[in-house]
C-alpha positions, 0 to 999 in steps of 0.5 A: 686338646687334639688338633681337631678340637683346637681347629673346631674351637678356632672356627667357632670363635672366628665365626662368632667374631665375624657375625658380631662385626656383621651385626655392628656394621648394619645401620639401625634407623636410630643410627641413621637418624643420629647421622642425619641430625649431626650432618644436616640438622634434623632427620625429621625434616629430611624425612619430610623433605624426601616424602614431599619430593617423592610425592611432588615428582610422582605427581609431576608438580614442578612448583612443589619440587621448586619449593624444596630446592636451595637457590641458586643451585647448579644442576647437571642434568647432562653434560653441561651444568647450568645454574638455576637462580630462582624457583620460576627458572626451575619450574620452566626447566623442570623437565630438563632438570628432573630427567627420567633417570633422576625421577626414578632415583627419587621415587625408588629411594627408601629413607632407611637406605640413605647415605649420609656424610659431611656433605649431606644426605645422598639419594641414589648414587649422588643424583640428589643431595639434601643439605643443611644451609645456614641462613645467618653468619652464626648458623643459628638459623638453618634450612634443609633443602636440595642442594645438588641435582645431577646426572651421575652417569656422566661422572662415572668413568 
């Protein structure tokens, strides 16, 4: 085998390995659904929550958004975090919590582009996190709600 033939063979082999790795690294909707099921509890509930959140934010419906939140929630819409203890307080402070930047992130988020880890499901760069919450000591009953709302610009160096 000549050097040119060996080189051509190596290039073909390496390009096939690279394309295999690239395909394996892509997340399919099924993989995303499985990740959400494992970390949060139910991809179906997360998808419904995201749809409800986007619809409610688009309609500027503070009461509807408030029902999607787990209380108490610490929100950080700017430089100073605040704790919101009730849906009534959330509705009252809606415009300072769901800022223009946070609203944009929510409205632009695609389900298939969600990031998932052990903390939950992240929208945008971490502006909103959807998390599973245990409702009893053994976590036999749980709920999926928004657990974090924050302006991530203040978190970046």
